[in-house]
Structure formats: C-alpha cells, structure tokens
N, C-alpha and C positions, 0 to 999 in steps of 0.2 A: 504494500500500500504506500502511495506517495505521502510524504510527510513534509511539514514545514518545521524545521529544527531551529531552536534558538538557545544560545547560552553565552555567558560572558564571565570574565574574571576581573577582579578589582586590580587597579594599577598600583599596588602597594610595593611592588618589587619585581625582579625578574622571575620567570617561572622556575619552579623547582621540580624535582623528580615526581613528587606526588601529583602536581598539576599535569605533568606530561603523561603519566601512566593512568591516572584516574579520570582525567578530563579530556585533554586535547586529543589523545588517541581515539577516544570515543567520538569526538567532533569529526575527526578525519573519516571514520568508517561510514558516516552518514552522507558523505559526498558521492552519492550515487545518482544516476540519471532519474529525473522525475522529482527528486527532493529539492526543496528550497532551503538552503542553510544560511543562517544569519549568526555570525560570531562577532562579539564586540569586546572592547576593553572598557570596563566600567569606571571611567574617570570621574563621573559625577558621584557615584557611590563612594569613591575614594576620598572625596572632600569631607566626609564625616569624621575622618581621622587625619586630615591633612597636616603634614609637618613642613613640607618644602614644595612650593610650586615648581621650582626647577626640576626637582626629583620626579614629580608627577609627569611633567612634560617628557622627560627622558625615558621614564618607565614605559610610557605609552608606546613610543617608537620601538623600544627594545623588546617589549612583549609581542608586538606584531611580527618582528623578526623571528621570535621563538615560535609563534603560531605557524608561520610559513615554513620554517625549517622543519617543524614537526609534521608537515604534510598538508596543512590547509592551503588550498589553491584559490587565489583571488578570482580565477575564472569560474570556479565551481561553487564558491561560497562568497557571501557578502561579508566582508571584514571591515569593521568601522569602529569609530570612537563613539561612545554613548552621547557625548556632548555635541556631536555633529548633527544630531537629530533633535531640534528644539521641540518637536511635537511630543517627545517622550515626557519631559517635565510638564508640558501642558496637559497631557493625558493624566499624568500623576495627580495634578491638581483636581481635575474633574472626578477621578476615582476617589480622592480623599473626602469628597463630599458625601460619600456613601459608606465610609469606613469608620466604625466606632473606635474611639480612642482606647478604650479598655482592652480590646482585642490585641492592639499593637503592643501594649505594655506587658501583655502576658506571653508574647512570643519568645521562645527560648533564645533565639539569636539576639534579641534586644537585651535580655537579661545578661547574656554572656558579654556583650559589648559594654554594658554598664560596669561590669566587674573589671574589665580590662581598661576602661577609660572613665573612672569615677569622677574625674575633674573636667570632663568634656562631654556631658550628657546633653548633646545638642538636639534640636528638633529633627535634624537630618537622620539621626540614629532612630528616632521614634518612627519616622515616616519611611524609613528605608524599605520596608516590605511593600509599601504602596508604589514607590518608584520602581521597584522590581516588578510589581504587577504590570506597570505601564510598559516596561521593557518587553514583557512576555505577551501581553494582550494587544499591544500596538500592532505588531506584525501578524497577529492571529496565529501564533505558534501552536502547532498540534502536539509537539513533543519537546520537553525541556530536560536535557541531561544535566543534572546537578549533583553535588555531593549530598550526603545524608544530612549534613547540618543545615542545608538550605531547603529541605523538604517542607518545613512549616511555612516558609515564605511562598513556595509554589502553591501550597494548599490555600493560603490566603488569596492568591491570585485567582485560583479556581472559584473560591467562594464569591469574590468580588465580581467575577464574570457572570456567575449565576444570578447574583443579586441585581446586577445591572440589566441583564436580559429579562428577568422577571418584571422589572419595573418599566423598562423602556422598549422592550421588544428585542428579538434576536439580533445581537450586535457582535458579541465576542464568541470565539471558539473556546471551549473548556479544554485547557491543555492537559496532556498526560505527562507522567514522569517515566524515566527508565525503570524497568522492573528490577534490574540488578545493577546496583551502583557499587563501584569499586572504592574501597577505603584503603588508602595507602598509609601505613603507620610510619611515624617519624622515628628518630633514633631513640626516643624515650618511650616508645610504645603508643603514644597518643597520635592523633591525626597529624600528618606532616603539614606544616603551615608556614607561609611566607613571613608572618609576623614573629615567628619563633625561629630565629636564624640557627640556633644551636640544635634544632630539631630536624632541620631539612637537609637535603642533599642537592647540590647545585648540578643542573643538567649539563653544564659546561665543564664539569670537573674531569680531571684525568683519572685513569684507572687507579693510580697510586693515591690520589686525593680521595676517591670514593672509598678505597680500602681503609684509609686512615680515618675517615668519618665513621665507617661502620664498626671500627674497633671500639667505638663508644656505645654501640647499640646494646639495648637491654635484651637479654636472652632469658633462658630458664633460670630464675633466681635460686632454684633448689639444686642446680648443678654447680657445686662449689669448686670441685677439683676437675682438672682436665679430663680424667678418665672416668669420672662419675657418670652413670647412666643419666640421660636427659629425657625430656618429654617435649617434642616439637609443639604440641598444643599449648604448652605453658610459655613458649618463646614469644616475647612481646613485639620485637621490632625486626627480626631477621627472617625467621621461617615464614611468617605471613607474606613477606615480599618474595621469597623463593616461590611461593605458590603462584605468584603473578608473572615471574620472569624466567623461571628455571624449568627446563624440560622435564617431562614426567619420569623418565628413567633416572636421571641424575637426582631428581627430588626424592625418589624412592630410596636411592642409596644414602642420601643424607638422613632421611628418617631412620633407616636401619642403623646407621652408624651412630646417630645421636642416642638412640635408645640403648644401644649396646655399650656405649661409653668408649667407642673406638674413634669417634670423630669429635675433636675439640670444638668449642664455640669459635675459637679464632679461625680454625680451618673452614668452618661453616660460613663465617663472615667473609673470608677471602673468596670463597666460591661465589658468594652472592655479588661481591664487588666486581669480580670478573664478568659475570653474566650481565650485570647492569651496564658496565662499560661497553660490552659488545652490542647491547641493545641501543645504546646512545650514540654509537659511532657514526651512523649515517646522519643523524640529526646534527651532530657537532660539525661534520664536514660541510653540510649545507649552511649551518649557522655561521661558520667562519666566512663563507662566500658572501653572506649578507651583511657582514659586520660594518662595512663602510657605505652601504647603499641606503642611506637615510632618505635621499630624494625619492628613490623608488618606493620606499615604505610610505612616505607622505602622499605619493600619487595613489597608492593602494587605498589609503585612508580617505582621501578626497573622493575617489570613485565609489568606495564602499558607502560613505556617508550619503552621497547623492542617491545611490540605489536603495539604501535603507529608507530614506525619506519618502521615496516614491511609494514604497510598500506601506509605511506607517501613516503617511498623510491621509490616505484614503480612509483608514479606520477612524482617525481623529476627526476628520470632516463629518463622518457619520455620527460620531458621539456628540459633536457640537449640535448637529441638527436634532438629534433625539432629546438633548437636554435643553434645547431652546436658545442656544448661544448663537448670536448672529454677529459676524465681524463686518462692520460697515466700512 
C-alpha cells in the first residue's frame, strides 16, 4: 500500500549511532516507488532548549549531510528544515485552539523535559506536542516512524485529528505508527541520546574510537570475573546492539561463549565495535565526500522547503476555510 511517510529529528547535534540505526535506516527503507517521504530537521523544536544560534544553524546543515550519507535521496524524499514551512507554526496555532492544557502537562515527554530543564520551562516545551501534531497533520502523513519516547506525542496528534474532523468535517488523515520500533541502548544501558554525549557513539568514529567507547559499556553486572558465566539477557548496552548489527551465526557463538564463561565482556565488546565499524563504513565514505558541499546541502534544503510547502499549504488552506479564517 502506498504511504505518505513523515519524520524528523531535532537539530541538537550531529546524528549518533542510535539515530542512524533506529531512525534514519528506517527512513531510507520507505523510499520506494509510490511512497511520498517527507524528512525534516526540527529546528523550531530545537528552540525550546536553544543555547547557541550559530550551533543550531551549523547542526542543520551537518545533519542533512548525515541524512544523505545514510541513504536519503533528495530525488526520492522531500528533505527540508521545519522553519522553511511557515504554514507549520500557523497550523500549530489553529490546532492549539482545540487542545486542552491539562493534557499537555500530563504528557511524559513534557515531564521529562521539565526534569532536564527546570530553569527553562518555556511555553514552547508545553506546546511542543501541538507543533509536532502540525508537522504530522500538515502533510497528511499516513505513517510516522518515531522512537518509543515520542509515541505519546503521535497519539496526541491522532486525537487532535479526530477531534478536528468530528467538529469541522473530514480534514486530516489519522496517522499510524510503526508496529516495531527499534530502541538502541547507549553505553549506560539507557536510550542513546544526543543530549547525553557520554552515552552515545559518534557515527563518524573510527573502529578504534568505537572500540574505546564500548569499553565503557555496561554489560552483565553479575559477571564479575572474566571467566565467570554470563547471561546475555542481563547485558544492558552490548548484547542488545549485537542483536541489531551482528549476524545470526556469530551472535549465537557469542551467546554460547558468554554463558559458558569462555568469552570475556571485553572480547564481546570488541566484536561489536568491529561489526559497527563495518556497518558504518559506506556511510562514512559518502559523508566524507559531502563534508565540504555546504552549497549543495543548502540547495537541497531550499528545494525541499518549496516542495514541502506545496504539500502542506493545501491542508492549511482547508483548515482556515473550515475554521472561518479569511486572509484579506
């Protein structure tokens, strides 16, 4: 079935291995004939925790290089900056008129951001899910591949779409989410995240650098000595990634060796680092070729912004008409 796919990543820093494995590789696989793919860099969402405007501008360009090096094709996907489509914040304003405040304050992602930024609980953090709903509903996306932490926000978008349709008539598509979402653990066993630099693995790192990073990975805490039997299911940051990047035969050998106490955690980590480095090599070669092509990236963003506006303006025009807004 043909789909309209939409997803985006905040411009808080360069992509890490968790983004690459859990998000962007999924983005790439949807680039099939018949699908319409819209992938953006969420620079407006980034303003909620903005520290450096120059860093934001630089991150935007560098992330699009990462997108393209990972396999996103500007000919098969619409790649754009969120801020290039002014109809998105306009639609967010219209949707906010139908969204109860209490629901926003109870969303887990808002509570988590308040914990992280207790001295900067701005209105943008509160209304973040409404802006995300505009991202999704504006292009009438049918499928939204997101991480598990963003599921409540997509659910809110679904509820808002239904609420609007019930009041004003069929306007929005009710988007679906991926049935199986990949969670890539960081070095401490928690989700790998850009804002936690010590938790993440750089997708531009060399094999030696990846190995050094994973030497800090949390494994089976009950395996105290090198030859102690271990349990892969208790491993917090290494074996879960083996499941995602290591072939079945080698993975089976690792499981057997771990349980028998014949494979040390250090050796297990080294095998993982080697496999990750091999997986990232094609990306890194293409990324190196794009390193100095800022003008090309700006052209991609300019073209993508225009194409995204064409798609989203139609929806916003219909919303204005349904809500009685006339622009004179």
